[in-house]
PASEBA-1860 file (N, C-alpha, C; in nm, 3 decimals):
! residues 270
1> MTLLQARD> 5.433/-1.415/-0.239/5.514/-1.304/-0.187/5.423/-1.190/-0.136 ~ 5.456/-1.139/-0.018/5.375/-1.034/0.045/5.416/-0.898/-0.015 ~ 5.314/-0.827/-0.069/5.335/-0.693/-0.124/5.317/-0.587/-0.018 ~ 5.208/-0.596/0.058/5.173/-0.498/0.157/5.133/-0.567/0.287 ~ 5.180/-0.517/0.395/5.150/-0.572/0.531/5.098/-0.461/0.621 ~ 4.976/-0.477/0.668/4.918/-0.384/0.767/4.916/-0.453/0.902 ~ 4.966/-0.386/1.006/4.971/-0.444/1.138/4.906/-0.348/1.238 ~ 4.799/-0.393/1.299/4.731/-0.321/1.408/4.694/-0.176/1.368
9> LTKRFVLR> 4.650/-0.156/1.246/4.611/-0.022/1.205/4.491/0.025/1.290 ~ 4.502/0.142/1.344/4.396/0.198/1.427/4.377/0.345/1.391 ~ 4.252/0.385/1.384/4.220/0.525/1.358/4.118/0.577/1.453 ~ 4.154/0.679/1.526/4.064/0.742/1.623/4.036/0.887/1.578 ~ 3.911/0.928/1.599/3.872/1.063/1.568/3.821/1.129/1.697 ~ 3.852/1.256/1.712/3.801/1.334/1.825/3.676/1.409/1.779 ~ 3.567/1.381/1.850/3.437/1.444/1.815/3.415/1.555/1.917 ~ 3.370/1.669/1.865/3.341/1.785/1.953/3.193/1.801/1.968
17> GPLGAKAE> 3.145/1.809/2.087/3.003/1.823/2.114/2.972/1.964/2.160 ~ 2.851/1.982/2.215/2.808/2.114/2.267/2.901/2.160/2.378 ~ 2.920/2.291/2.382/3.000/2.355/2.486/3.144/2.306/2.491 ~ 3.192/2.260/2.372/3.332/2.221/2.361/3.364/2.084/2.415 ~ 3.262/2.006/2.454/3.288/1.873/2.507/3.349/1.784/2.395 ~ 3.446/1.698/2.434/3.516/1.614/2.339/3.487/1.467/2.370 ~ 3.481/1.390/2.265/3.466/1.243/2.278/3.548/1.178/2.170 ~ 3.605/1.061/2.199/3.689/0.993/2.106/3.616/0.877/2.044
25> FTAVDRVS> 3.625/0.864/1.910/3.556/0.757/1.839/3.661/0.676/1.763 ~ 3.660/0.544/1.786/3.752/0.455/1.716/3.686/0.397/1.593 ~ 3.729/0.448/1.475/3.672/0.402/1.351/3.727/0.270/1.303 ~ 3.859/0.252/1.324/3.928/0.126/1.290/4.010/0.085/1.408 ~ 3.996/-0.044/1.449/4.053/-0.091/1.575/4.146/-0.210/1.554 ~ 4.276/-0.185/1.546/4.379/-0.292/1.540/4.356/-0.387/1.427 ~ 4.349/-0.333/1.308/4.324/-0.416/1.187/4.460/-0.462/1.131 ~ 4.474/-0.593/1.104/4.593/-0.650/1.047/4.558/-0.739/0.929
33> FEVRLGET> 4.633/-0.727/0.818/4.616/-0.816/0.702/4.735/-0.795/0.611 ~ 4.748/-0.886/0.513/4.849/-0.873/0.411/4.786/-0.881/0.275 ~ 4.853/-0.825/0.176/4.812/-0.836/0.035/4.929/-0.898/-0.038 ~ 4.899/-1.006/-0.109/5.004/-1.078/-0.182/5.013/-1.027/-0.322 ~ 5.127/-1.050/-0.381/5.154/-1.006/-0.516/5.054/-1.072/-0.615 ~ 4.985/-0.993/-0.693/4.896/-1.049/-0.795/4.760/-1.096/-0.747 ~ 4.728/-1.078/-0.622/4.598/-1.125/-0.571/4.499/-1.012/-0.550 ~ 4.374/-1.047/-0.529/4.268/-0.951/-0.494/4.219/-0.985/-0.352
41> LAVVGESG> 4.240/-0.892/-0.261/4.186/-0.904/-0.127/4.064/-0.813/-0.119 ~ 3.949/-0.870/-0.090/3.828/-0.791/-0.072/3.810/-0.758/0.076 ~ 3.771/-0.635/0.103/3.740/-0.594/0.241/3.589/-0.555/0.238 ~ 3.509/-0.632/0.310/3.364/-0.615/0.300/3.303/-0.583/0.435 ~ 3.188/-0.521/0.432/3.116/-0.486/0.554/3.014/-0.381/0.523 ~ 2.919/-0.363/0.613/2.813/-0.264/0.591/2.870/-0.123/0.611 ~ 2.789/-0.022/0.577/2.831/0.117/0.593/2.867/0.144/0.739 ~ 2.979/0.212/0.763/3.020/0.241/0.898/3.107/0.133/0.962
49> SGKSTTAR> 3.142/0.030/0.886/3.221/-0.080/0.943/3.368/-0.043/0.952 ~ 3.411/0.061/0.883/3.553/0.104/0.887/3.635/0.066/0.768 ~ 3.569/0.006/0.666/3.646/-0.047/0.551/3.708/0.067/0.467 ~ 3.631/0.177/0.445/3.685/0.285/0.366/3.794/0.363/0.439 ~ 3.777/0.377/0.568/3.882/0.440/0.651/4.010/0.356/0.646 ~ 3.996/0.224/0.647/4.111/0.137/0.634/4.179/0.156/0.501 ~ 4.097/0.167/0.394/4.151/0.186/0.259/4.228/0.319/0.250 ~ 4.176/0.420/0.313/4.244/0.554/0.308/4.374/0.550/0.384
57> MVAKLMDP> 4.380/0.474/0.491/4.508/0.461/0.563/4.608/0.387/0.477 ~ 4.564/0.277/0.416/4.656/0.200/0.333/4.707/0.281/0.215 ~ 4.623/0.369/0.158/4.663/0.455/0.044/4.739/0.578/0.093 ~ 4.753/0.595/0.222/4.820/0.709/0.283/4.752/0.841/0.250 ~ 4.621/0.834/0.237/4.539/0.954/0.226/4.502/1.002/0.369 ~ 4.535/0.916/0.470/4.503/0.944/0.606/4.608/0.867/0.692 ~ 4.659/0.934/0.796/4.759/0.869/0.881/4.687/0.788/0.990 ~ 4.738/0.671/1.026/4.683/0.593/1.134/4.715/0.654/1.268
65> SEGTLEFE> 4.629/0.633/1.365/4.662/0.675/1.500/4.763/0.585/1.564 ~ 4.755/0.456/1.529/4.853/0.356/1.575/4.868/0.251/1.464 ~ 4.969/0.169/1.478/4.991/0.061/1.384/5.094/0.096/1.281 ~ 5.130/-0.007/1.200/5.232/0.011/1.097/5.185/-0.040/0.963 ~ 5.247/0.013/0.860/5.219/-0.024/0.722/5.351/-0.046/0.650 ~ 5.369/-0.166/0.592/5.491/-0.196/0.518/5.453/-0.225/0.374 ~ 5.538/-0.176/0.279/5.517/-0.203/0.140/5.649/-0.255/0.085 ~ 5.643/-0.374/0.030/5.761/-0.444/-0.019/5.873/-0.449/0.087
73> GEDVTRAT> 5.832/-0.472/0.212/5.925/-0.486/0.323/5.973/-0.355/0.383 ~ 5.932/-0.242/0.327/5.975/-0.110/0.377/5.861/-0.047/0.461 ~ 5.899/0.002/0.577/5.801/0.068/0.663/5.766/0.208/0.602 ~ 5.642/0.223/0.563/5.601/0.349/0.500/5.497/0.422/0.589 ~ 5.484/0.380/0.713/5.380/0.438/0.801/5.390/0.588/0.809 ~ 5.511/0.638/0.824/5.529/0.782/0.836/5.613/0.838/0.721 ~ 5.607/0.776/0.605/5.691/0.815/0.492/5.661/0.956/0.447 ~ 5.764/1.024/0.412/5.752/1.163/0.358/5.850/1.179/0.239
81> GAALARFR> 5.837/1.289/0.171/5.934/1.322/0.066/5.938/1.219/-0.042 ~ 6.062/1.179/-0.080/6.083/1.091/-0.191/6.022/0.950/-0.161 ~ 6.027/0.907/-0.038/5.973/0.775/-0.003/5.819/0.775/-0.020 ~ 5.756/0.883/0.016/5.612/0.895/0.003/5.571/0.901/-0.147 ~ 5.649/0.979/-0.224/5.624/0.987/-0.366/5.639/0.852/-0.434 ~ 5.742/0.777/-0.396/5.760/0.645/-0.453/5.645/0.551/-0.419 ~ 5.597/0.558/-0.293/5.488/0.475/-0.251/5.363/0.510/-0.331 ~ 5.337/0.638/-0.349/5.215/0.680/-0.418/5.221/0.644/-0.568
89> GNVQVVFQ> 5.337/0.631/-0.623/5.351/0.581/-0.758/5.317/0.436/-0.770 ~ 5.337/0.361/-0.662/5.309/0.216/-0.659/5.166/0.180/-0.615 ~ 5.100/0.277/-0.548/4.967/0.250/-0.493/4.871/0.354/-0.546 ~ 4.771/0.313/-0.620/4.673/0.406/-0.678/4.532/0.370/-0.632 ~ 4.439/0.466/-0.641/4.303/0.447/-0.590/4.204/0.474/-0.699 ~ 4.099/0.386/-0.707/3.985/0.413/-0.791/3.868/0.441/-0.695 ~ 3.806/0.559/-0.705/3.709/0.605/-0.603/3.568/0.560/-0.646 ~ 3.475/0.571/-0.550/3.338/0.529/-0.573/3.263/0.609/-0.676
97> DPFSSLNP> 3.272/0.741/-0.664/3.199/0.829/-0.757/3.296/0.884/-0.861 ~ 3.292/0.835/-0.982/3.392/0.881/-1.081/3.383/1.027/-1.113 ~ 3.262/1.084/-1.112/3.248/1.224/-1.151/3.302/1.317/-1.047 ~ 3.294/1.282/-0.918/3.348/1.370/-0.813/3.501/1.355/-0.804 ~ 3.557/1.249/-0.859/3.700/1.233/-0.855/3.773/1.273/-0.982 ~ 3.694/1.314/-1.084/3.755/1.365/-1.208/3.728/1.513/-1.222 ~ 3.829/1.590/-1.252/3.816/1.735/-1.262/3.727/1.767/-1.385 ~ 3.607/1.827/-1.365/3.519/1.851/-1.477/3.574/1.955/-1.577
105> RHTVERIL> 3.673/2.033/-1.540/3.729/2.133/-1.632/3.849/2.086/-1.709 ~ 3.890/1.959/-1.686/4.004/1.905/-1.755/3.959/1.804/-1.857 ~ 4.030/1.797/-1.970/4.000/1.694/-2.067/4.051/1.558/-2.015 ~ 4.004/1.453/-2.076/4.045/1.319/-2.034/4.195/1.304/-2.049 ~ 4.247/1.359/-2.155/4.393/1.351/-2.179/4.472/1.410/-2.060 ~ 4.427/1.529/-2.015/4.497/1.595/-1.906/4.479/1.519/-1.778 ~ 4.358/1.463/-1.757/4.334/1.382/-1.634/4.426/1.261/-1.633 ~ 4.439/1.192/-1.745/4.521/1.070/-1.746/4.671/1.100/-1.739
113> MAPLVYQG> 4.710/1.215/-1.781/4.855/1.252/-1.775/4.894/1.310/-1.638 ~ 4.798/1.353/-1.560/4.828/1.419/-1.432/4.918/1.330/-1.339 ~ 4.891/1.203/-1.322/4.976/1.122/-1.236/5.121/1.118/-1.283 ~ 5.142/1.116/-1.416/5.278/1.114/-1.467/5.348/1.246/-1.441 ~ 5.273/1.358/-1.451/5.328/1.489/-1.424/5.371/1.496/-1.277 ~ 5.284/1.452/-1.185/5.314/1.458/-1.044/5.434/1.369/-1.007 ~ 5.449/1.254/-1.078/5.557/1.163/-1.046/5.683/1.195/-1.124 ~ 5.676/1.293/-1.216/5.792/1.330/-1.294/5.835/1.223/-1.397
121> IAPHGSRR> 5.731/1.152/-1.447/5.756/1.044/-1.540/5.726/1.091/-1.683 ~ 5.816/1.067/-1.774/5.793/1.103/-1.916/5.726/0.986/-1.985 ~ 5.609/1.011/-2.052/5.542/0.902/-2.122/5.617/0.857/-2.243 ~ 5.593/0.738/-2.287/5.654/0.688/-2.412/5.581/0.757/-2.528 ~ 5.656/0.831/-2.608/5.592/0.911/-2.713/5.527/1.032/-2.658 ~ 5.430/1.084/-2.730/5.361/1.205/-2.688/5.256/1.176/-2.580 ~ 5.220/1.280/-2.508/5.115/1.263/-2.406/4.986/1.222/-2.466 ~ 4.950/1.275/-2.583/4.826/1.240/-2.647/4.825/1.093/-2.685
129> AHAKELME> 4.936/1.044/-2.737/4.943/0.903/-2.777/4.932/0.814/-2.655 ~ 4.995/0.853/-2.544/4.991/0.773/-2.424/4.850/0.770/-2.365 ~ 4.781/0.887/-2.362/4.645/0.896/-2.314/4.551/0.806/-2.397 ~ 4.570/0.809/-2.528/4.488/0.727/-2.617/4.514/0.577/-2.593 ~ 4.637/0.542/-2.566/4.671/0.404/-2.536/4.602/0.355/-2.411 ~ 4.601/0.441/-2.306/4.536/0.410/-2.181/4.385/0.395/-2.200 ~ 4.327/0.484/-2.278/4.182/0.476/-2.305/4.144/0.349/-2.378 ~ 4.226/0.312/-2.475/4.200/0.189/-2.549/4.215/0.066/-2.457
137> RVGLNPDH> 4.305/0.073/-2.364/4.329/-0.038/-2.272/4.206/-0.064/-2.185 ~ 4.131/0.039/-2.152/4.015/0.020/-2.063/3.885/0.018/-2.143 ~ 3.893/0.005/-2.274/3.774/-0.011/-2.358/3.702/0.115/-2.396 ~ 3.773/0.226/-2.395/3.715/0.356/-2.439/3.769/0.393/-2.577 ~ 3.691/0.475/-2.646/3.731/0.524/-2.779/3.849/0.619/-2.763 ~ 3.968/0.588/-2.814/4.082/0.677/-2.796/4.065/0.809/-2.862 ~ 3.976/0.819/-2.957/3.954/0.948/-3.026/3.876/1.047/-2.938 ~ 3.833/1.003/-2.823/3.757/1.088/-2.732/3.845/1.149/-2.621
145> SLRYPAQF> 3.975/1.149/-2.642/4.067/1.191/-2.532/4.057/1.338/-2.505 ~ 4.001/1.419/-2.594/3.989/1.563/-2.571/3.850/1.599/-2.521 ~ 3.767/1.501/-2.488/3.637/1.526/-2.430/3.651/1.549/-2.281 ~ 3.541/1.599/-2.217/3.539/1.625/-2.076/3.460/1.518/-2.005 ~ 3.480/1.497/-1.871/3.410/1.390/-1.800/3.259/1.393/-1.816 ~ 3.197/1.514/-1.820/3.051/1.520/-1.830/2.998/1.464/-1.961 ~ 3.083/1.443/-2.059/3.040/1.388/-2.189/3.042/1.234/-2.191 ~ 3.064/1.172/-2.073/3.072/1.027/-2.064/2.961/0.978/-1.969
153> SGGQAQRI> 2.922/0.852/-1.988/2.827/0.790/-1.895/2.901/0.751/-1.767 ~ 2.827/0.709/-1.664/2.888/0.671/-1.537/2.989/0.559/-1.552 ~ 2.953/0.456/-1.631/3.045/0.345/-1.651/3.168/0.385/-1.725 ~ 3.153/0.469/-1.821/3.269/0.520/-1.900/3.357/0.608/-1.812 ~ 3.296/0.690/-1.727/3.373/0.777/-1.637/3.454/0.693/-1.539 ~ 3.395/0.581/-1.494/3.470/0.493/-1.405/3.589/0.428/-1.473 ~ 3.571/0.396/-1.605/3.683/0.346/-1.683/3.794/0.453/-1.693 ~ 3.756/0.577/-1.700/3.859/0.686/-1.703/3.937/0.682/-1.568
161> GIARALAV> 3.861/0.664/-1.461/3.923/0.660/-1.327/4.020/0.542/-1.318 ~ 3.983/0.428/-1.378/4.069/0.310/-1.376/4.193/0.337/-1.463 ~ 4.175/0.397/-1.580/4.284/0.431/-1.667/4.385/0.525/-1.599 ~ 4.332/0.623/-1.525/4.416/0.714/-1.452/4.503/0.639/-1.347 ~ 4.437/0.544/-1.279/4.510/0.467/-1.179/4.621/0.384/-1.241 ~ 4.601/0.341/-1.365/4.702/0.255/-1.430/4.812/0.336/-1.500 ~ 4.798/0.465/-1.507/4.889/0.550/-1.584/5.034/0.536/-1.539 ~ 5.059/0.514/-1.411/5.196/0.506/-1.358/5.240/0.361/-1.330
169> NPKLVICD> 5.164/0.264/-1.389/5.195/0.121/-1.365/5.215/0.085/-1.221 ~ 5.108/0.098/-1.142/5.116/0.070/-0.998/5.126/-0.079/-0.974 ~ 5.172/-0.114/-0.852/5.175/-0.254/-0.808/5.049/-0.293/-0.727 ~ 4.981/-0.191/-0.675/4.860/-0.212/-0.596/4.753/-0.108/-0.633 ~ 4.633/-0.153/-0.663/4.523/-0.063/-0.694/4.413/-0.086/-0.587 ~ 4.373/0.021/-0.523/4.269/0.014/-0.424/4.138/0.062/-0.484 ~ 4.041/-0.027/-0.492/3.909/0.006/-0.551/3.814/0.029/-0.434 ~ 3.784/0.155/-0.404/3.700/0.188/-0.289/3.555/0.203/-0.335
177> EAVSALDV> 3.480/0.092/-0.324/3.338/0.087/-0.371/3.332/0.129/-0.518 ~ 3.423/0.083/-0.599/3.442/0.133/-0.733/3.325/0.097/-0.827 ~ 3.240/0.000/-0.791/3.130/-0.037/-0.880/2.993/-0.019/-0.815 ~ 2.990/0.029/-0.689/2.865/0.035/-0.618/2.769/0.140/-0.672 ~ 2.822/0.241/-0.741/2.736/0.348/-0.797/2.686/0.315/-0.937 ~ 2.724/0.198/-0.989/2.688/0.160/-1.125/2.571/0.061/-1.127 ~ 2.495/0.058/-1.234/2.390/-0.040/-1.243/2.449/-0.179/-1.267 ~ 2.366/-0.284/-1.251/2.414/-0.419/-1.246/2.491/-0.456/-1.373
185> SVQAQVIE> 2.433/-0.423/-1.491/2.498/-0.466/-1.614/2.633/-0.398/-1.630 ~ 2.641/-0.269/-1.593/2.769/-0.198/-1.607/2.869/-0.249/-1.502 ~ 2.823/-0.283/-1.382/2.906/-0.344/-1.278/2.976/-0.464/-1.334 ~ 2.903/-0.553/-1.401/2.963/-0.677/-1.456/3.070/-0.644/-1.556 ~ 3.049/-0.545/-1.640/3.147/-0.505/-1.739/3.276/-0.453/-1.675 ~ 3.254/-0.367/-1.571/3.372/-0.308/-1.506/3.452/-0.415/-1.430 ~ 3.383/-0.508/-1.364/3.451/-0.615/-1.294/3.530/-0.702/-1.389 ~ 3.471/-0.734/-1.504/3.544/-0.814/-1.603/3.667/-0.734/-1.652
193> LLRRLQRE> 3.651/-0.603/-1.672/3.767/-0.520/-1.709/3.874/-0.525/-1.604 ~ 3.840/-0.511/-1.474/3.937/-0.520/-1.368/4.012/-0.651/-1.368 ~ 3.940/-0.760/-1.388/4.001/-0.892/-1.390/4.097/-0.907/-1.508 ~ 4.056/-0.857/-1.625/4.141/-0.864/-1.741/4.270/-0.787/-1.723 ~ 4.259/-0.665/-1.671/4.375/-0.580/-1.649/4.469/-0.648/-1.552 ~ 4.417/-0.711/-1.451/4.502/-0.777/-1.355/4.575/-0.897/-1.419 ~ 4.508/-0.974/-1.503/4.571/-1.083/-1.573/4.681/-1.030/-1.662 ~ 4.663/-0.917/-1.726/4.760/-0.861/-1.819/4.884/-0.806/-1.749
201> SGFSYIFI> 4.860/-0.739/-1.634/4.967/-0.666/-1.567/5.021/-0.724/-1.439 ~ 4.942/-0.811/-1.372/4.988/-0.877/-1.255/4.987/-0.799/-1.126 ~ 4.923/-0.683/-1.123/4.919/-0.603/-1.002/4.814/-0.662/-0.906 ~ 4.813/-0.611/-0.783/4.723/-0.656/-0.680/4.608/-0.559/-0.662 ~ 4.495/-0.607/-0.606/4.382/-0.520/-0.575/4.351/-0.532/-0.425 ~ 4.311/-0.422/-0.364/4.229/-0.420/-0.244/4.095/-0.372/-0.291 ~ 3.993/-0.457/-0.279/3.861/-0.429/-0.336/3.764/-0.406/-0.220 ~ 3.729/-0.280/-0.196/3.638/-0.243/-0.085/3.496/-0.252/-0.136
209> AHDLAVVR> 3.409/-0.320/-0.064/3.271/-0.337/-0.110/3.181/-0.377/0.005 ~ 3.053/-0.350/-0.012/2.954/-0.399/0.082/2.870/-0.512/0.024 ~ 2.883/-0.534/-0.106/2.804/-0.632/-0.178/2.885/-0.762/-0.197 ~ 2.851/-0.867/-0.120/2.922/-0.992/-0.133/2.904/-1.061/-0.263 ~ 2.792/-1.034/-0.331/2.769/-1.095/-0.463/2.874/-1.045/-0.564 ~ 2.911/-0.918/-0.548/3.016/-0.860/-0.636/3.152/-0.916/-0.598 ~ 3.179/-0.925/-0.466/3.309/-0.972/-0.418/3.337/-1.116/-0.464 ~ 3.235/-1.198/-0.467/3.249/-1.338/-0.506/3.308/-1.351/-0.648
217> QIAQRVAV> 3.285/-1.252/-0.732/3.331/-1.260/-0.870/3.477/-1.225/-0.888 ~ 3.539/-1.161/-0.791/3.670/-1.104/-0.817/3.778/-1.142/-0.712 ~ 3.738/-1.175/-0.591/3.837/-1.186/-0.481/3.892/-1.330/-0.464 ~ 4.020/-1.336/-0.429/4.079/-1.463/-0.387/4.071/-1.482/-0.237 ~ 4.085/-1.369/-0.166/4.069/-1.371/-0.018/3.976/-1.258/0.024 ~ 3.912/-1.279/0.141/3.809/-1.184/0.187/3.834/-1.152/0.334 ~ 3.832/-1.022/0.367/3.832/-0.977/0.505/3.698/-0.914/0.538 ~ 3.630/-0.962/0.640/3.502/-0.908/0.676/3.515/-0.815/0.796
225> MSKGKIVE> 3.469/-0.692/0.780/3.480/-0.594/0.889/3.346/-0.562/0.951 ~ 3.347/-0.542/1.081/3.231/-0.497/1.153/3.274/-0.414/1.273 ~ 3.215/-0.295/1.286/3.246/-0.203/1.396/3.395/-0.179/1.412 ~ 3.464/-0.161/1.298/3.601/-0.123/1.300/3.701/-0.236/1.315 ~ 3.652/-0.360/1.326/3.741/-0.476/1.344/3.724/-0.571/1.226 ~ 3.826/-0.650/1.197/3.816/-0.764/1.111/3.764/-0.884/1.191 ~ 3.646/-0.931/1.155/3.585/-1.043/1.231/3.612/-1.176/1.163 ~ 3.649/-1.173/1.035/3.678/-1.297/0.963/3.772/-1.264/0.847
233> LGSAAQVF> 3.872/-1.348/0.829/3.968/-1.330/0.719/4.007/-1.472/0.668 ~ 3.989/-1.491/0.541/4.024/-1.620/0.481/4.006/-1.623/0.333 ~ 4.028/-1.740/0.272/4.008/-1.752/0.130/3.860/-1.730/0.094 ~ 3.838/-1.689/-0.029/3.697/-1.666/-0.072/3.618/-1.795/-0.059 ~ 3.678/-1.906/-0.091/3.608/-2.034/-0.080/3.568/-2.063/0.063 ~ 3.659/-2.036/0.158/3.625/-2.060/0.298/3.517/-1.963/0.350 ~ 3.533/-1.837/0.322/3.437/-1.736/0.371/3.298/-1.758/0.316 ~ 3.290/-1.789/0.185/3.162/-1.808/0.126/3.104/-1.949/0.153
241> GDPRDEYT> 3.191/-2.046/0.162/3.143/-2.187/0.178/3.129/-2.229/0.323 ~ 3.212/-2.174/0.413/3.206/-2.220/0.553/3.240/-2.102/0.645 ~ 3.150/-2.001/0.644/3.178/-1.881/0.728/3.175/-1.916/0.876 ~ 3.270/-1.857/0.951/3.283/-1.894/1.094/3.219/-1.789/1.182 ~ 3.207/-1.667/1.136/3.153/-1.559/1.220/3.002/-1.539/1.190 ~ 2.929/-1.510/1.293/2.782/-1.489/1.273/2.754/-1.368/1.186 ~ 2.834/-1.266/1.195/2.816/-1.146/1.112/2.833/-1.182/0.968 ~ 2.935/-1.261/0.936/2.955/-1.305/0.799/2.836/-1.385/0.747
249> RTLLAAIP> 2.785/-1.470/0.832/2.669/-1.552/0.789/2.547/-1.460/0.762 ~ 2.534/-1.352/0.839/2.423/-1.259/0.818/2.441/-1.187/0.684 ~ 2.562/-1.147/0.654/2.588/-1.080/0.524/2.560/-1.177/0.409 ~ 2.601/-1.300/0.421/2.578/-1.396/0.315/2.430/-1.426/0.296 ~ 2.353/-1.428/0.407/2.214/-1.453/0.397/2.137/-1.340/0.325 ~ 2.199/-1.223/0.318/2.133/-1.108/0.253/2.157/-1.105/0.101 ~ 2.238/-1.196/0.049/2.262/-1.199/-0.097/2.139/-1.249/-0.165 ~ 2.083/-1.178/-0.261/1.963/-1.225/-0.335/1.994/-1.355/-0.407
257> RINPEWER> 1.902/-1.448/-0.403/1.919/-1.574/-0.472/1.796/-1.602/-0.556 ~ 1.820/-1.658/-0.673/1.710/-1.693/-0.764/1.662/-1.835/-0.732 ~ 1.534/-1.846/-0.709/1.473/-1.980/-0.685/1.455/-2.048/-0.822 ~ 1.521/-2.159/-0.850/1.509/-2.226/-0.982/1.366/-2.257/-1.021 ~ 1.285/-2.297/-0.924/1.148/-2.332/-0.955/1.066/-2.209/-0.997 ~ 1.088/-2.098/-0.926/1.020/-1.972/-0.962/1.062/-1.928/-1.102 ~ 1.193/-1.941/-1.132/1.243/-1.901/-1.262/1.183/-1.987/-1.374 ~ 1.166/-2.119/-1.346/1.106/-2.207/-1.447/0.962/-2.169/-1.472
265> RRRELR> 0.887/-2.141/-1.370/0.746/-2.100/-1.381/0.733/-1.967/-1.456 ~ 0.828/-1.874/-1.427/0.825/-1.746/-1.494/0.843/-1.760/-1.642 ~ 0.934/-1.848/-1.684/0.957/-1.870/-1.826/0.834/-1.938/-1.892 ~ 0.766/-2.025/-1.818/0.652/-2.095/-1.876/0.535/-2.000/-1.894 ~ 0.526/-1.894/-1.817/0.417/-1.799/-1.825/0.438/-1.689/-1.932 ~ 0.554/-1.690/-1.996/0.578/-1.590/-2.100/0.489/-1.609/-2.220
END
């Protein structure tokens, strides 16, 4: 079942130069894809490929210049008022830098309850109990709900961001480079957390990343972007096993690989 359908999404920006000169830059050019219920679609590409701009249009943090966006069969491209509020309750975002996306003056409890306040949703039981439940769900100590973001590590802060996204029980979570700022060991923990939460709740992910090694661990389908366009779209098995586009092959060639013979010799020299 299709949850979200993007058709020909395009985003143009007007750049102003010296003496008022104007130039138009197309950041995303006629991008189309679908997200199915319960799946993870990864959107990958190097910096400047247009993947984060695409994510912002899908989350309706930015309006497209052209194209349409449908959610559960409803056109939400220009949604306003109640329709926009309903859409934002169903689609949540986990940002790249957890500390810049969490209000440093608010306690974790207040941060986690903010989406419910904005949506006019009453939590089951008290706010404190609901915040603690969310913290426990993402592997944080629920007794730390009255702490501030600065009192947590980067990985813990990102778990707070994930808990906030889950507070309103969304159907789609957009992870915009959500693990790229974390070290490798913490990345693995957060990815496993995201997979577990998806198994438990059945929501879908759009997973924005530039690291194909990370994408391989979580995605069922992969869209590869370059210069604002999708140059390849297919199952993870097809994209990783039989890439059709030269750009995709270049990205795959950049994934670090361990040479088994080197690893054997390294162990022998210990």
